[in-house]
PyMOL CGO cylinders between C-alpha atoms (Angstrom):
from pymol import cmd
from pymol.cgo import CYLINDER

trace = [
    CYLINDER, -134.58, -176.06, -16.02, -134.21, -174.69, -19.54, 0.3, 1, 1, 1, 1, 1, 1,
    CYLINDER, -134.21, -174.69, -19.54, -131.12, -175.21, -21.69, 0.3, 1, 1, 1, 1, 1, 1,
    CYLINDER, -131.12, -175.21, -21.69, -129.21, -172.21, -23.04, 0.3, 1, 1, 1, 1, 1, 1,
    CYLINDER, -129.21, -172.21, -23.04, -126.71, -171.51, -25.78, 0.3, 1, 1, 1, 1, 1, 1,
    CYLINDER, -126.71, -171.51, -25.78, -123.32, -170.39, -24.49, 0.3, 1, 1, 1, 1, 1, 1,
    CYLINDER, -123.32, -170.39, -24.49, -120.32, -169.21, -26.47, 0.3, 1, 1, 1, 1, 1, 1,
    CYLINDER, -120.32, -169.21, -26.47, -116.91, -169.10, -24.81, 0.3, 1, 1, 1, 1, 1, 1,
    CYLINDER, -116.91, -169.10, -24.81, -113.56, -167.72, -25.88, 0.3, 1, 1, 1, 1, 1, 1,
    CYLINDER, -113.56, -167.72, -25.88, -110.32, -169.33, -24.73, 0.3, 1, 1, 1, 1, 1, 1,
    CYLINDER, -110.32, -169.33, -24.73, -107.54, -166.72, -24.74, 0.3, 1, 1, 1, 1, 1, 1,
    CYLINDER, -107.54, -166.72, -24.74, -103.83, -167.45, -24.42, 0.3, 1, 1, 1, 1, 1, 1,
    CYLINDER, -103.83, -167.45, -24.42, -102.53, -164.98, -21.80, 0.3, 1, 1, 1, 1, 1, 1,
    CYLINDER, -102.53, -164.98, -21.80, -99.05, -165.08, -23.35, 0.3, 1, 1, 1, 1, 1, 1,
    CYLINDER, -99.05, -165.08, -23.35, -100.42, -164.31, -26.83, 0.3, 1, 1, 1, 1, 1, 1,
    CYLINDER, -100.42, -164.31, -26.83, -98.51, -167.14, -28.49, 0.3, 1, 1, 1, 1, 1, 1,
    CYLINDER, -98.51, -167.14, -28.49, -101.65, -168.95, -29.69, 0.3, 1, 1, 1, 1, 1, 1,
    CYLINDER, -101.65, -168.95, -29.69, -104.80, -167.64, -31.36, 0.3, 1, 1, 1, 1, 1, 1,
    CYLINDER, -104.80, -167.64, -31.36, -108.04, -167.40, -29.37, 0.3, 1, 1, 1, 1, 1, 1,
    CYLINDER, -108.04, -167.40, -29.37, -110.63, -170.13, -29.85, 0.3, 1, 1, 1, 1, 1, 1,
    CYLINDER, -110.63, -170.13, -29.85, -114.38, -169.56, -29.67, 0.3, 1, 1, 1, 1, 1, 1,
    CYLINDER, -114.38, -169.56, -29.67, -116.64, -172.56, -29.06, 0.3, 1, 1, 1, 1, 1, 1,
    CYLINDER, -116.64, -172.56, -29.06, -120.37, -173.21, -28.75, 0.3, 1, 1, 1, 1, 1, 1,
    CYLINDER, -120.37, -173.21, -28.75, -122.02, -175.18, -25.95, 0.3, 1, 1, 1, 1, 1, 1,
    CYLINDER, -122.02, -175.18, -25.95, -125.63, -176.05, -25.03, 0.3, 1, 1, 1, 1, 1, 1,
    CYLINDER, -125.63, -176.05, -25.03, -125.78, -175.92, -21.23, 0.3, 1, 1, 1, 1, 1, 1,
    CYLINDER, -125.78, -175.92, -21.23, -128.31, -176.39, -18.45, 0.3, 1, 1, 1, 1, 1, 1,
    CYLINDER, -128.31, -176.39, -18.45, -126.56, -174.26, -15.85, 0.3, 1, 1, 1, 1, 1, 1,
    CYLINDER, -126.56, -174.26, -15.85, -124.52, -171.41, -17.34, 0.3, 1, 1, 1, 1, 1, 1,
    CYLINDER, -124.52, -171.41, -17.34, -122.63, -170.43, -14.16, 0.3, 1, 1, 1, 1, 1, 1,
    CYLINDER, -122.63, -170.43, -14.16, -121.76, -174.00, -13.26, 0.3, 1, 1, 1, 1, 1, 1,
    CYLINDER, -121.76, -174.00, -13.26, -120.43, -174.69, -16.76, 0.3, 1, 1, 1, 1, 1, 1,
    CYLINDER, -120.43, -174.69, -16.76, -118.32, -171.50, -16.78, 0.3, 1, 1, 1, 1, 1, 1,
    CYLINDER, -118.32, -171.50, -16.78, -116.90, -172.37, -13.38, 0.3, 1, 1, 1, 1, 1, 1,
    CYLINDER, -116.90, -172.37, -13.38, -115.96, -175.85, -14.60, 0.3, 1, 1, 1, 1, 1, 1,
    CYLINDER, -115.96, -175.85, -14.60, -114.28, -174.40, -17.71, 0.3, 1, 1, 1, 1, 1, 1,
    CYLINDER, -114.28, -174.40, -17.71, -112.34, -171.88, -15.62, 0.3, 1, 1, 1, 1, 1, 1,
    CYLINDER, -112.34, -171.88, -15.62, -111.29, -174.63, -13.24, 0.3, 1, 1, 1, 1, 1, 1,
    CYLINDER, -111.29, -174.63, -13.24, -110.00, -176.72, -16.15, 0.3, 1, 1, 1, 1, 1, 1,
    CYLINDER, -110.00, -176.72, -16.15, -108.32, -174.02, -18.24, 0.3, 1, 1, 1, 1, 1, 1,
    CYLINDER, -108.32, -174.02, -18.24, -107.17, -171.49, -15.63, 0.3, 1, 1, 1, 1, 1, 1,
    CYLINDER, -107.17, -171.49, -15.63, -106.58, -173.29, -12.35, 0.3, 1, 1, 1, 1, 1, 1,
    CYLINDER, -106.58, -173.29, -12.35, -105.59, -176.87, -13.24, 0.3, 1, 1, 1, 1, 1, 1,
    CYLINDER, -105.59, -176.87, -13.24, -103.71, -176.17, -16.49, 0.3, 1, 1, 1, 1, 1, 1,
    CYLINDER, -103.71, -176.17, -16.49, -99.94, -175.89, -16.33, 0.3, 1, 1, 1, 1, 1, 1,
    CYLINDER, -99.94, -175.89, -16.33, -97.41, -173.93, -18.37, 0.3, 1, 1, 1, 1, 1, 1,
    CYLINDER, -97.41, -173.93, -18.37, -98.38, -173.19, -21.97, 0.3, 1, 1, 1, 1, 1, 1,
    CYLINDER, -98.38, -173.19, -21.97, -101.79, -174.89, -21.57, 0.3, 1, 1, 1, 1, 1, 1,
    CYLINDER, -101.79, -174.89, -21.57, -103.25, -172.05, -19.45, 0.3, 1, 1, 1, 1, 1, 1,
    CYLINDER, -103.25, -172.05, -19.45, -106.11, -170.15, -21.12, 0.3, 1, 1, 1, 1, 1, 1,
    CYLINDER, -106.11, -170.15, -21.12, -108.44, -167.42, -19.86, 0.3, 1, 1, 1, 1, 1, 1,
    CYLINDER, -108.44, -167.42, -19.86, -112.14, -168.26, -20.27, 0.3, 1, 1, 1, 1, 1, 1,
    CYLINDER, -112.14, -168.26, -20.27, -114.37, -165.41, -21.45, 0.3, 1, 1, 1, 1, 1, 1,
    CYLINDER, -114.37, -165.41, -21.45, -118.00, -165.27, -22.55, 0.3, 1, 1, 1, 1, 1, 1,
    CYLINDER, -118.00, -165.27, -22.55, -118.36, -164.53, -26.28, 0.3, 1, 1, 1, 1, 1, 1,
    CYLINDER, -118.36, -164.53, -26.28, -121.36, -163.64, -28.44, 0.3, 1, 1, 1, 1, 1, 1,
    CYLINDER, -121.36, -163.64, -28.44, -123.02, -165.55, -31.24, 0.3, 1, 1, 1, 1, 1, 1,
    CYLINDER, -123.02, -165.55, -31.24, -121.74, -162.92, -33.67, 0.3, 1, 1, 1, 1, 1, 1,
    CYLINDER, -121.74, -162.92, -33.67, -118.16, -163.53, -32.46, 0.3, 1, 1, 1, 1, 1, 1,
    CYLINDER, -118.16, -163.53, -32.46, -118.64, -167.28, -32.96, 0.3, 1, 1, 1, 1, 1, 1,
    CYLINDER, -118.64, -167.28, -32.96, -120.11, -166.86, -36.46, 0.3, 1, 1, 1, 1, 1, 1,
    CYLINDER, -120.11, -166.86, -36.46, -117.18, -164.65, -37.47, 0.3, 1, 1, 1, 1, 1, 1,
    CYLINDER, -117.18, -164.65, -37.47, -114.67, -167.12, -35.98, 0.3, 1, 1, 1, 1, 1, 1,
    CYLINDER, -114.67, -167.12, -35.98, -116.29, -169.99, -37.92, 0.3, 1, 1, 1, 1, 1, 1,
    CYLINDER, -116.29, -169.99, -37.92, -116.33, -167.89, -41.14, 0.3, 1, 1, 1, 1, 1, 1,
    CYLINDER, -116.33, -167.89, -41.14, -120.09, -168.05, -41.59, 0.3, 1, 1, 1, 1, 1, 1,
    CYLINDER, -120.09, -168.05, -41.59, -121.38, -165.95, -44.45, 0.3, 1, 1, 1, 1, 1, 1,
    CYLINDER, -121.38, -165.95, -44.45, -123.86, -163.22, -43.68, 0.3, 1, 1, 1, 1, 1, 1,
    CYLINDER, -123.86, -163.22, -43.68, -127.37, -164.04, -44.87, 0.3, 1, 1, 1, 1, 1, 1,
    CYLINDER, -127.37, -164.04, -44.87, -129.18, -161.48, -46.96, 0.3, 1, 1, 1, 1, 1, 1,
    CYLINDER, -129.18, -161.48, -46.96, -132.94, -161.31, -47.29, 0.3, 1, 1, 1, 1, 1, 1,
]
cmd.load_cgo(trace, "trace")
């Protein structure tokens, strides 16, 4: 099995809190996403509920305020 880079966005469905994008190195992409959805969507209560979405590396770099590299 080969590891993969995965970027996820946690979105507050109420809109009270800003979205968070995080980076993970995973072995099984689907299993990891299912575990994250179980934690943040199904088991969370009240204001702790977040929707889990797949993000891109570009989204993550923008979120982390990385500077664009020029050649």
